[in-house]
N, C-alpha and C positions, 0 to 999 in steps of 0.2 A: 512586546512583540505583537501583542493584540490589543485592540481597542475597544470601548464600550460602545454601545448603540447610540444613535442619535435620537432626539425626543419622541419622534413618531413610533419608532419600534419600540422604544420603552414602554410606551402605553399598551402597545399590542402584547408585549411581554407579559406586563402584569394581568391584563385580561385573560390570556392563555394560561396563565400559572394558576388561575382559580379553577380550571378544568381539572377534573378529577381522572386520573388514569384507570385504566380497566384491568381487570384480571386480577388473580390472586397471588398471594406471596408462593414462592417456591417452596416444595417441600424439602425438608432437610433430607441429605444424602444419607443412605445407610451403608454400613461398612461393606457389605457384599451382596446388596439387593440391586436390581435393576433400576433404571431410571424411571420416575413416576411422572415427569415434565415439569415444565416451569410455567405457571399460569394456572387457568382453569382445566380441570380433567378432560381427557380427550373424549368427545362426544360421540359423534357417528364416524363411520369409516370413511365419510367424504372427507374428513379433516386431514390435510396434506401436512401441515406444520403450524407450530406457534412461533411467534417472533417477539422478542423483547427489544425495544429501541430506546435509546437513551441520548438526550441532548447535552453535551458537556459544556456548551457555550453559555455565556452570561446573557444572551439575548434570544428572542424568540426565532425559530426557523418556520418561515411560511411557506407553504407550498413545497416542502422539502420533499425531493424525489428519491424513492428508494428503489433500487433494482436488486432482484433475486433471480439468479439462474436457475435453470430447471436442474443442472448439474448439482447445484448446491442444496436444491429442495430434495433431492433423491429422485427425480422424475427423468424418464428416458428423454433423449434428445428430440424425438418425434412425438413429443407428449401432445395430445390434441383436445382434451376437455378445457374448457375455459376455468380460470381460477378466479376465486373471489377473495377480498382481503377484507376482514371485519374488526372494526373497533367496537367492542361490546357487540351490539345487535344492529350497528350502522355499517354497511358497506361503503367502502372507499372506492374511487375511481381507479381502475385498473386497465392497463394495455398490455398486451402480449407485444414483446418488440423483437426486432432483429437487431441487436446492439453492434454485432461486429459487421453488419452490412453484407453479409455472405449469402443472402438470400432465405435463410431459414431462421424462423423465430427460436430464440434461445433463453427466453426468460420473460419475467413479467415486471412492469415499472408501476408504482403507484405514488400518489402525493398525499402529503398530510401536513398539518400545522402541529408543531410541537414547542410547547413554552421552554423557556431558559431552564435547564438543569431537570427538566422533566423526563420521566420514564413512561413509555406506553407499552402496553400488552395487545398484541394483534393475533388473529387467527387466520389462516389460509386454508381455504376449502375448494374442493372440485365443483360443488354445487351450493345453491343457496339455502343455508340453514334457516328454519323457522323458529320463532317469529322473526320478522324483520322489518325495522323501521324505515329502511331506505326505499325510496321509490325506484323500481326497477325500469331499466330502459338505457338508452344511450346517454352518455355523458356529454356535457357541452364540449364543442372543439376548441381547445386552447392552443393548439399548435397545428402548423401546416407546413408542407415543403410541396413545391411544385416547379415543374418546368413546363412551358407553353410555347409551342412553335407554329408557325403559320403553315397551312397545307392548302392546297387547290389554286395557288397562284403559280408565278414562275420567276426564275433568276433573270434579272437583266443587269448584266455586268456583276457589281458586288451589290446589288440591290434587290430585295424580293418584293415583287409587285403583284397586288391583288390576293385573293384568298382570304382566309378567317384563321384566328389561333384556335388551337387544340392543345389540351393539357395531355401530356405523354409521361410514361414512366421511365423512358429512357431516350437519350438522344445523342447520336454521333453527329457532331458539329460538320456540316458540308464545307469543302474547301473554299467556296464562294463566301462564306461568311465571315464578317468582321464587325467593326463597330459602327453603329447606326446602319445596319443593313436591313432593318425591319423585319427580320426573322424570327427573332426570339423576343417573346414578349418582355418588356423590361430587360432585356439584352442577357439575360442569363437565369439560373436557377434562383428561387428565392425560399427563404424560410421565416417562420414568424412564430412569436408566442403571443400570449394575451397583451405583452408588455410593449414589444418592438418587433421590428421586421428587419430583414437583412437581403441582400442581392449579390451575386458575384457575376462580374462582366466575364462571360465566357468566351473571350477573345483575347487578342494580344495585350489588352490592358490588365486583365486578371485582378481589377481592383475589387474591394469589398465595400459596399456601400449601405446606407442605413435609410430605412423607411420609418419616420417618426409615426406613432399611432395616437390618435385621439379618441379612440375607441378600444375596447377589449375584445370586441369581435374579430374574427378572421377578416383580412382585408385583401390578401395577394390576389385572391380570384378576380378582382375588379381592376387591379392595377395595370395600367398600360394598355386596356382594350382599345383606347382610341389614339394610341400614338405615344411618342415620348414627352410631349410638352405637358400634359394634363397632371402627370404626378410630380412635376416641378413646381407646382403651384397649390397653397393650401386648399384643402377640400374637408368635408365633414369627417372623413376617416384619417386625415393627416396629409404627410408629403414626403417625398425624398428630401432629406434634410443634411447630406452631406457632399461636399464638392471633393471629390476625389482627385480628379486631375492626373497629374503624372505620379501620385504617390500610391501606396499599398491600400490607401483607405483605412478602414477600421478592421484590424487583426488579419490583414492580408499576408501571404508568404511569398518568400523569394529567395535570393542568395545575395550574401554579403561579400563584395570583392575586396574588401579593405578600405574602401573610400566611400561607397554607394551601395544601394539596394539594386539588384537586377531582378525586375519582375518576372513572372513565369511567362514570357511572351514569345520567345523563339521555340516554338513547339510545332511537331509534325502534325499532331491531331488532338483534340479535345474531344471528352464524352462526359455525360452527366446521367446519373441513375438515381431516382427517388427511392431510397430504401424504406423509408417509413413515412406515412402522412396520417398520424392518429391523433386521437383527442387529447393526450398527454405529451407525447414524444414524436418528433419528426426529423428525419435526417436525409441527407443526400450524399451520394459519392461522386467525387470529381476524378477522371483519370486523364493525365497529361502524358502522352506519348512522345518519346523523343524530344524532352526538354534539354536545351543546350544553355545552360547557366553562363558558361564562359567558354572561350576557344579551348577546344581539346576535351571537353567534359560532355557528356550526354547521359541522361538518365531518365526513366519513367518515373513519374510521381503520382502516387495516389493519396487521395484525402477524403476525409469523411467529416461532414459538419453536422452537428446534432443539436436540438434544442428541446428544453422541457418546459411545460406549462408553468407559469407564475415566475419565470426566469428571464433575466435579459441576456444571459450568458449563451454563447455558442462554444461547443466544444469541438476542437479541432485534432484530428489525429491524421498525420500524414507520414507516408513512408516513400523513400526513394529506391530504386533498384540497384543503384550504385552508390558507393559511399560518396557523402558531400558533407563537409565537415561544416560549412558557414551557411547553414539555412538559417533565415531570418524571418521575424514577423514584426510589423510595425503598425504605426498609428500616422495618418497624415498630420503634417505639422503646419498649423494654421495660425495668422498672427492673433495676437489678443488673447492667447490660451495660456493657461498655467500649467506647467509640467510637474506630476505627481509622481513620486517614486516610493514604493513600500520599503519595508525594513528589509535589509539585505544580510544582516548580521544575524542569520538563522541557520538552522539545519538544513542540509541540501534536500532533504524531503519535502520541506515545508514550501508553501506557495507563497508567492509575493506578488506585487504588480508594478506596472507603469500605467500613468494615465495623463489625459489632457482635460482642462475643462475651461470653458469660457464661451463667448458668443460665436461658435463656429458652426452654427446650423445655417443652410441656406437663407433662412428667412431672418437671420439675425438673433435669434433666441439661443439662449445657453445650451450647451450639449456637453457631456462627459463622454469620452472614449477611453476603453481601457483594454489592456492585455494582463492576463494571469498566467503566471509561470512557475514551476518549481525551481528554487534556487539552484539546484544541481545541473538544471538545462540551461542556465545563463553563462553565457560565454563572454557577453560584453553588452553593456547598455550604451548606446551611442546615438549618432543622428547623421542624416545627410540633408541635402537641399530640400528634400520633400518629405522626409519621414522622421519621427522618433522611432528607434530601431532597438529590438532585442534580437542580438546575435545568439544563436542556439547551440547547444551541444547535442546532436542526435546521438541516440543510444540504439544501437542495432538498427541504424538507418531510418530511426521513427523519431518523429517530434509531436509533442503533446502540450496543447496550451488551450486557453479560452480568450475570447474576446466580448467585450460587452459595449453597449452605449445605453445612456440615459438622458432623456430629452427632457426640459423643463416643462413643455407642454404635453407631455405623456398623459394619457387618460388617467385620472385619479384612481387609486387602489390602496390596498393595504401595504403595497411596495413602495408607493410615492404618490406623485412624482418627487424627483431629486432637483432641488432649485439653487443650489450653490455649491461652490468648489469643497466646503467643509462635509457637507452631506455627501457628496460624491466621494470624498476619500475615505469616510466612515463605510460606505457602501462597499467599496473596493477591498477595505481591510477585513470587513465581515464575509464577504465572498471567499477571499484568501483562507481565512480561518475554517470556513465550512469545508473548503477543499482539503485542507490540512487536516482537519478533524472530523471526519465523517461521522454520522449518528453511529453510536456503539451498537452493534448486532449481536444478539443471542439468538440462534435460530436452533428448534428443536424440531425433527422431522420424524413423520410417520416411518420412513424407510430406516432411520437410525433406530428409532426406540424398538422397532421389531426385532433388531439384531442384538440389542443390548439387554433382552430379557433373559439371557442365559445366567446361570448361577456362576459366581466367580470362581474359577479353578486354574490350577497351573497350566492346564493345556489352553484353556480360553486366554489366558494372559499371554501366552507364547503365540497363539494364533493372531492376536491383534497386532503384535510386533511383527509377524511374518505379512499380514495384509498391508500394513502401512509401508513396510520394506518393499513390498512387490509392487506397490503402486509408485514408489519412488524410483524404482528400476525402469519404470516407463516415463515418469514426469521428468526427472532431473538428472539422476546420477550418470547416466552416459554422457551428459552435456558438461558434467565437471571435469572431465579429463582434460589434459593440456591440448591445446589446439580447438578445444570446443568452445561454445558460447553460452555463457550463464543466462538461462532464461529469467531467473529472478531479479538478477542486478543488471541484466541486459548490457554485458560486457563480456570481453573474452575470459575464459576460466583461468583462474591463477591458483598457484600453491598458497592457499590460505586455509585458516583455521576450520572454516565451515565445511570444506572438503574432506578434511582429516576427521572431523566430529562424525559427519554422516558415514562415512565409509567405516569408522571405527565401531558405529553402531551395528552396521551390517556384519562386521566380522565379529562382533559379540553374538550376534544372532546365529551366525553360522556355526560357532562353536558349540552351541547346543541344539541346533536344529539345522544339521548340515544340508546344504543345497548348492549344487554346482554353479548356478547362476550368482549366489552370493560370492563364493570364491572367485569366480571369474570376474565380477565387477571389482572387488577390493584389488585384485592383482592389476586389472587393466587400468583403473582410475589412479591409483598410486603409482604403479609402474610407468605411467606415461609422463610423470614429472622428473623421473631420474634417467639421465643420459648413460650411454654405456662408460663414461669416464666418471660419473658420479655426480656431475653438475645437476643442479636442480632447476629446472625449467621455471623461468618466471620470478625466481627467488633473488632478492637482493639484500645481502647482509648489511650493506651500508645504511639500510633504514632502521636496523636495530629495532625491529618490529617484534615483540615477544609474541604477538599473535601468531607470526610465521612459524614458532616453534611446534606448535599444536599438531600440525600433520605429520610432523616427525615421529610422533609416537607410533602411526601405522607403518612407516618405514622401518623402524625399530623391530615391530612384529614380524615384518616380511623378512627382514635379514635373519632374524631368530630362526624362521622356516627354512630359508633357501640358501642362506650363508653367500649371498651374491656380494661381490666386492664392491660393486658400485653403489650398493645400498649402504655399506659400510662407510664409504667415502662420504655419501651425502649426509647420513647422521653425525658424522665426524665435523662436517661443515657446520651444521646447526650447534653441535656443542661448542665449537669455536665461537660461535656467534655469542653464547652466553658467557663464555670465558671474558670476551671483549665488551660485552653489553654495558652501557653506561648504568651507573647505580647511585642511589641516595648516598648520603654522608654515612648512614648506618648500614649500607650494603644492599638494599633491596632494589631490584631490577626496575628501571623506567619502564612504563608501558611501552613507549616508542621513542625514537629519536626526536620526532617531532612533538612529543609530549614530555618535555625536559622535567626531572625531579618528581614526577607524578607516578603513584603507585595506585592501580587499579585492581579491584577484585578478580576482574576477568583474567588478569595475567597470571595469578596463582595457577589456574587451570591450564592456562596455554604452556606454561614453563615447567612447573616443578614435577608433575607425573613424568613428562620426559626425560628430566635431568636424574630423576630417582631410577628410572629404568635404565637409562644408559650407564650409570654408575654401576647398577647391579649386573649388566650384561657384561661389560667389557673391563672391569677392575676386581681383581682378586680381593683387594680391600678397599670395597667402595667407600666413598666419603660422601654422607649425605648431610653434612653440616650447613651448607648453602640451601637445601631444601627446608630444613627446619628453621634457619634463619628467616627465610621468606615468610614462613607462617607465624613466627613469633613476632615479626615486626606488623604483620597486618593485624594480627591479635591486638597488639600493643597500641597501634595507631588508628585502626579503623573500626574498632569495637566500640559501641556505645555502652558504658558500663552500667548504665540505667535500664535499659531495654534488653541489653545482650544483642540486639541487631547490629549488623554492620553497614558502614557508609559505602556507597559506591566508590569513592575514590579519596586520595589524599594526596596534596600538593606541599611538598617539603618547604618550597620558598614563599608559600602563601602569595602567590602572585596571580593566578588564574581567576577569571571573573567569577567562576563557581566555587572558589574556595573560601571558607571561613577564614577572615584575616587573622584569628588567633589561633585556631587549631588547624587551618589548612583543610578541613574536611569538606567534601561536598555536602549537600543539605539534607539528601533524602536517601532512604533504604530502599533500594531497586531490587527486587526478588530475583532476577536472573543473576544480577551482580553476585548475590549471596548464593545463588544456585551453583555458579562455577566454582565458588570456594569449597562449598559443602561437596560437589563431586571431586574436587581435588583432594579433600581429606581422605575420602574412602578409597580413592585411586592409588594415592601414593603410597599407602600402606601395603599395596601389592608386592612393593620392589624393595622396602626395608625389612631385611630379616630379623628373626625372632631375637637374635643375639644383641640386636642394638635395642635393648629392652627401652632405655631411657627415652631414647629418640621416639619410639613407637608409643610409649606411655603419654608422652605430651600431646601426640596427634590424636589418640583416643580420648584423652581428656577434653579436647577441644571439640569433638564429636559429640561427647556427652553433655558438655556445655551447651552446645548448639541445638541439640534436639528439642529440649523442652521450650526453647525460645521460639523456634519454628512452630512447635505444637501450639503455643500460645497465639500465633497470629494466623494459624490455620482457620479458612473460613468454615464456620460450624455447619452451614448448611450443605455446602458442596465438597468439602474436604480439600479445597485447592486454595491458591494463595492469589493476592492481588499484585498488580504491576508495582505499586508503591505499596509496600507491605505492610505498614502500620495505619493507612488511611483508606479503609473499606469504604466510608462513606463520602470521600471526597468527591466532587462532581468529575465525571468522567473517569474515574479510577475503574478498572476491569479486572475481572479474573483472568490471568494470563497463563497460556499453555506451557511456555518454555520454562520458566521458573517453577512451576508447579510439577513439571515433569522431572525437573532436576532435583527438587526436594523429594519427590518419591523415590527416585533412583538412590539417592542419599539415605533414606531410611530403610528400604529394603536390603540395599548391600550391607548397610551397617548391622543390621539384624543378622543376616546371613552370615557375616563374618565374625559375629559375636563381640563388636563394638557396642552395641545397644542391647538392652535386655528383651526378654520376649513381652514384656508390658506394651511395647511399641509396636506389636504385630497389628492390633485393631487400628492404629493410626495410619500404618503403612496400607493396609487394605482399603480403610476409607479414602486415603489420598489417590490410590489407584483408580478405584470406583470413580472417584470425582473426575479424573483425566478422561475416563470414557464418557461420562455423563455430560461433561460440560463441554468438551473439545473435540470429540471424535465426530465425524460425518460420514455416512454411509450413501454412496451413490448408486444409481439405478443399474450400472454395469458391476456392481459388487465391490469397486475400488474404495478406498477410503481416504479422507483428508484429516489432518489436524489443523484446527481453526485457533484464532485468537492468540496468535503469536506476535510479539513486538518486533518488528523487523530489524530494528537496531536501536540502540541507545548509547551515546557516549558523551565525552565532555570536551569543551573546547571548539574552536572554529564555529562559532554560531550556536553552538550547544550549551545554553549558560547554566544548566543543572537546576533550573527551576521546576516546580511542579508541573506548570504548563508545558514546558519542554517534554518531559517524560509522556505527558498526555499526547502530544504533537505527532509523535514519531508513528509511521504507519503500523497498522494492526492487519497482519495478512494470514494466509494459510500456507501450511507446508513448507515453512522456511526450515532449513536444515537446523538451526539452532534450538527449534522445538521438535522437529522430527527425531532428530537423533536421540535427545535424551528420553523420548517417550519410548522408542523402541528399546534402548537401553534399560529403562524402567520395567518394561515388559519381561525381559529376560530375567531381571532380578526377582521380579515378583513371581514368576513362574517356579524359580528356586525356592522363594520362600513359602509358595503355597504348596509345593510339592513335598517339602519336609513337614507339613503339618495336615497331611491327609488324615 
């Protein structure tokens, strides 16, 4: 999936690898003491945060842009003082930016070079600490966005005569304007970095064009001052190098009608606004009102285009006001070019590319054009008469992609130029990897540390669960109800395991800290999925997806409380699925119909606590044999007898690309996979009565067997666990919040229930303190977030189970798979600490 760097970057990588990273090693976490920080001790009160960055790629990242929002920095939205970013005593260039183009600054962006597999320690301050080696003053301007219109003349039919050009921050395009009307300098807004420039035709053509640069200085301010012709001829700064014609140009957007691309031409009116015009980051927003892509369709289209210093990429974020399924982006199709298509056998969240390379510059020189898109957003890769086309899957009426261009006559720099197709394809693959695997970030803020200074008590643990639950009631929970729109996955909300997990966590919290808001959220979200007749909205039994069973645990709880018949019908339906669910030859549940003969650790948690609760609730003589059989097979087939760790999955047929041909096992030990199973162990025992002593004993023995294994792989410094459990030093591996929260829950509940001895109390306290220190983030409004959560990890369908795969899945904040277990862990820790006052 990932390719190595070409020769030039290899030399740079070796040079950068010689640089020593700054800062000090993190202090070891103490079992019940507050966080002391990662890196150098806090200096003055002006220090806002400390940031650790890690490059997990095998190549250097030059001019890598890093964005930090004021929100994650613990600063108010209207924060005024300038921020400085320090690498030891050297100040890095920083720009406060308006990333969402809403008119208000929302964070800072800075750029740095980071060697392959290097880790850097940085400090962020409100003012310049002393001493400082950096020369203070304005940074060189490395990006620019502008739009320039004529004023002082007059319209004569469709031409603007006389007057002079004036740069403006916004422009509503007059009705008289069309192509070659001499009204807008170079016919639309322009954007550039120190490597390349682009323009968008702000008329019926809506093509995206390329300005090749032979200098690294800004050039847009001089382009087209004397009319159209000059920039089509080679000059000292460069020239317009692309023939757009009837095509989209480089990265232009439009509509795919099934045969051809329809440009954004039939529009009632256009407007452009310069959102940022800074040293490191520039952007502009385009508004197309009343676009009619086809007969009977009309929508507004809003798009933002942004560039960063040291990059050829333009980021495009576009949204329609009405649903428009076949949005498209494309590259002009010119003769003599080679089509390049990146790896498509990848996970949906990973980025890939299409590109063209060849003598397609207007002057006959070689030029590469590229589009970078997430695999999940690609509906089709096709072509028409004028374009190479990617038909896109809008999510929430939004599309997000990048385009790029690399000219062989580009000014020399550490980034190039790129002079052949092989180099261009390596460049595209590396840019795709950088988007797929951003720098690992570990942020320690002043705002968070101030609130982590409390001694760990039962009430403190419960309060952190309450605060995170309260934040989720605002952020996500109401949206997860049926008919809502899941803001994390950008799709309609469904009856899925993450909804049940988060709601169950809130219900656990409500049982020890009653709040009408919690009770109401539980009933409203889960109740929204069950019809009066007991049907489950958005549920499809035919998929035989064991993940779907997990939300049934909350339906069981609600039926216990309210005895509503429709809830009984709903849980009976889920029980019927398990009765009919396809199984391995030894009787273990397949993970899904589309994952035949596969057993995943995840599925043990999804299905077994529900099955045990159902048997306990509705049968006078409950049968737990199926429950025990699942745990026994998982222990027999997925446990490594040498380490005691469990593998993520097992393929009985040994046919999957990720499966070992002899054992059928996946290759790695994934912490969240083991976390699911660990939680299942302590949860299922809630429903197996004491008289089933032999069955209980088997599960308790599994708990006792697993506990010292997890203790062995717990990070000694922080008390948490890595994404890949047993490879703490591997490039890109990171301390991960969901698996760490699940293990903390497992230890605390097992101690509370008497399944583990008191000797594990210090470990439980250390792991919970680690959750607070490593993953909790306090914002200026008092709300909190949980960070460093692996968004998703699975096997098959482009997910090859390699180490690189587990590193490539996005790492995000506030995903229910981490938030739910954190809240649950706090509830269990509160009980544990309350018993030991």
